[in-house]
N, C-alpha and C positions, 0 to 999 in steps of 0.2 A: 387419220390423226388420232382417233379414239383408241385404235388398237395399239398405236405406238405409246400413248400415255399409259395404257394399262400395264405395260411391261415394267414400269418403274414402281418401286415400293413407295407407298405413301407414308411420309413422315410428318404427320400432322402436328407432332409435338414440337417440331422445329418452328412452327408458326404461331404457337400459343403465346399470348402476352405473359410477360413475367409477372409474378405476384407482386402487387403493390404498385405496378406501373399504371399510369393514367391511360384510359382507353382513348384510342385515336378518335378525334372529332368526326362525327358523321355529317357530311354536307347535306343540307336540306335545300331542295328546290322549291321556291315559293310558287304557289298556284294562284294566279289572279283570275278575275272574271274572263271567261273565254271571249275572244274577239269574234269568232264565227261558230256556226252550228254544223259545219260540214268541212270537207277537205279544203285546204288553202293552196292556191296555185302561185301566189306571188306576194312579195312584201318589198317595200321601198322605204327609205328614210326621207321624211319630209323636212324636219328640223332636227336639232340636237336632242329633242325630247319626244318628238312625234314620229310615228310610222304610219304607213297606209298599207292595207292588205286587201286581197280579194280572192274569191274562190267559188266553190260550187254552190254556195247559198246565194249567189248573185249580188251580194252586198259589198260595197266599198266602205271599209271601216278605218276611221282615224283613231289611233290609240296612243295614249301617253304612257309609253312603255317603262319609263323610269319609275313612275308612280303606280303602275298597274291599273290604269283607269281608261275606260272606253269613253272617247270624246264625242264622236259623231258617226252616224251610219247613213250612207247614201244608197237608195234603191232606185233602179231605173232600167237595168238590163233584164232581158227575158231569158237569158241563159248564163252559164257560168262565166266568170271573169278570168281572162287568160293572162293579161299583163297590165302593168300600171306604170305611169311616169308622172313627174311633176316638174315645175319650173322653179328652180331654187331661188329663194328670196321672194316668192309670191305665194298666194294661197290657192293656186290653181292645181287641180289634180285631173289626170286623164286616165280613163279606164277602157281597155279593149276587151272584147267579149266574143264568145262563140256565137252570139246573135248577129255577127257581121258588122257591128257598129263600134264606134268610139264615142264616149260621152265625156264632157268636160264639167267639172264640179268646182265650186268655189267654197272653200272652208269657211269663209267669212259671211256666206249668205245662207239661204234656206237649203233644204235637202233636194231641191229639184235641179236637174242638169241645166247648165247655162248655155251649153252648145252641144250640137250633135253632128257627127261626121259619118255620113252614110254613103255607100257606093260599093264597098267590097261585096263579093259574091259568096265568100266562104269565111270561116273563122279568122279573126284578126289576131295574129300572134306577136306582132311587133308594134310598139308605139314609142316615139321619142320627140321631145321638143327641141327646136333649134336653139343655138346659144343665145340669140337675141330675143327669144320668146315670142316671135311673130308667126312661126311656121310649125306645122306638126307633120311628122313623117310616120306613115303606117305601112305595115307589110302583112300579107295574108297568105293563106293556103291557096288562094285563087291565082297564084303565080305573079301577083302584081305588087309593086311598090307605088305608094301615092304620097303626094305632097299637098298639104292643105293650108289655107289661110285661117289662122285661129280665130280672128275677130269675126269673119263672115261665115266660116264653115265651108267655104267654097273649095272644091278640089282644083288645084292649080296644075298639077302634073300627074300623069299616070304612065307607068311603063311595065309591060308584061313580058316575062321571059319564060319560055317553056320549061317546066319542071322546077321552077324556082318557088317551091313551097316554103315560104318564109317562116323561120322559127323565132328570130329575135332581131332587133335593130338597135344600134346605138350611134349617137352623133359624136364625132371627134370634137372635144372641147375647143372652142375658139376658131373653128375651121368651117369649111363648106363640105366636108367629107362625112359620109354616112357609111357605116359598116353593117352588113346584114349576114346572118347565117341561114342555112337552108336545109331542107330534107334531101336535096340532091348532093349533100356532103361538101358543098362549096361555100366559100366565103367571098362576098363581093363588096367592093368599095365603090360608092356612088358619089358623083359631084352634084350637089343640090342646085347648082346654077343651071346646068345643062340637062339634068335628070338622066344622065347616062352613066353606065358602068365604066370606071376608069381603071380598075384592077380586079383581077380574079385570082384568088390564091389557089395553089395546087389542091385538088380534091382530096379529102381525107377518106379513110376506109369506111367510116360510119357517119351517120347523120350528125350534123353539128346542131346542138341544142340551144346554145347561148353564146353571147360575146360581151366583152367588157373592155374599155379603153383606159389605160393608165392616166393619172392626172397630168403627167408631163407630155402626154400624147405620143410617146415613143413606142409604146407596146400595145399589143392586142392579145386578149385571152379568148380562146374558144373552148367549148366543152363538147365531148363526144358521147353519143349513144353507145350502147354495147351490152354485153351480158357475159357472165362467167369469167370476168377479167379481160375479155377480148374487147378492144376498143376501150371505152370507159375512161379515157384520159382527158386531161386538159392540156392545151397547147399554147405556148407563148410565141408570138410572132413579132417581128420588127416592122412597125408601120413605116419607118423611113426607107425600108427596102421591102416593099410589099411582096408577100409570098415567101419571105425568108423566115424559116422556122428556127427559133432560138432554143427552146427547151420543151420537153414533154413531162407531165406530171402523172405518173402511173401508180396505181395502187388500189383504186376503187374496184369493186367486184361487179357492180352494175352501172347503168347509165349515170354519167356525171351530168346532172341537170343544170348546174350553175357553178361558175368559177369567177371570182372577183379579186381585184387588187385590194389588199388591206391598206387603209390610210397609213402613209409612212410615219415612222417615229424617228426623230433625229438620233443618230448614233447607233441604230439597230439595222439589221439586214432587212431588205425589202421582202415582204411576205405576200403569198397568195393563199386564198381560202377556196375550198371547193366542197360542194354538197352533192350527195348521190342517192340513187334509189336504194342503195344498200344500207340506208339509215345512218350513215356516218358523215361527219364533217372533218376534213383534213386541212392542216396548215402546212404550207410548203415554203422552203427557201426559194424565192423567185429566181435567183441566179444559179444555184447548184441543182435545183429540182429535187432536193432531199425532202422527204416527208418528216416534218418535225414533231407533229402530234396528230393523233386521231381520236376523235370523240364519237362514240357510238350512242345514239339515242334509241334505246331499246323500245320497240313497239310503235315507233313513230311512223313506220312506213316510209315511202319515198320522201326525201328531203329535196324540195324542188326549187327553192329560191333562197338567196342570201342577200342581206342588206347590211353593209358596214355602216355603223353610226359614227364611230371615231376609231382611234387606233387601238382601243381596248374593248370595244363592244360590237358584237355581231348579232343580227336577228336572223332566224332561220324558220322558214315555213315548211310545215309537214302535212301529209295527207291525214294522219290519224290522231295526232296529239297537239294540234294547234300551232301557235307561234312559240318559239324558244328564244329566250334571251341568253346569249353566251358571253362569257368574259374571257378575253384573250390577254394572257400575261406574256408580254414580249421580253421576258428576261433572258438570261444566258441560255436557258432551256425553255423555250416557249411552251405554254400549256393552255388548254381550253376547258372551261368549266361551265356547266349549265347553271344559270342563276335563277331563272323563273320561266314559267309557262303561262300562256294566256290565249 
């Protein structure tokens, strides 16, 4: 590419501002107090103003992202935190870790864990709460999926499948179905009542890293590992016809670590957001799979997690530069702007 560009005569005078013209405003990114001291693995939205994040410093941090203020930090894991989840409308937070455990925290209480879920033999990479808030589902690299009673911490169900190295789990809202992705490149749907697999999607070419379910429960998003533009895609599936692929979103050059549905805005096309190890966040038209905007966060390293807060706000977790607050303009030509870092 460099050689091709060098053949063109540079006409810098074409791009000089005209005399007397006002200089274009320079967008300033606000730097708040950092939430963590090391790489961040995950971020979720707790309320309209609060987010929760976890990473290599073993801390679970609650942050008031609109005000740029750190609210609370929970310490209890002995190794890095891999995933987080919460039960909407409550103050409960669940953190999964490379130390093989899941801890439950209460934002309204002290900084000690209020429940511990022990039993996995390897790193826990998936954690999600049931729609009624009574059960917890976890998945691990030990090939097992487990169901727990939240109040007692008792393991109610365990099912091990060979090579099912779980990478992520999500509960289909208002249902008994759980979706999980795996390093064996497969997506499985579980019935929480029988604790059996009810559907297995066709295997993808690369490891599936993440999954997300649309608010109307019609669609599933999965994300693919990859390199050099091979793999690296997000895939839209129809949950009403399990295994039916609707669209693929291709354009990232390295692993797509996370893809999520953007909260819908009336009168505007449905959107999907994805983040990648290539340090970029992309906005896609959900139906046409067209890439509408790409934001590159230079120096951030892998962008491993996205948390939609509302139809115009996304939080993004990075390895090198902390958490990023992004503003999404869903106008005729959608755009994405970095607003703050913390």
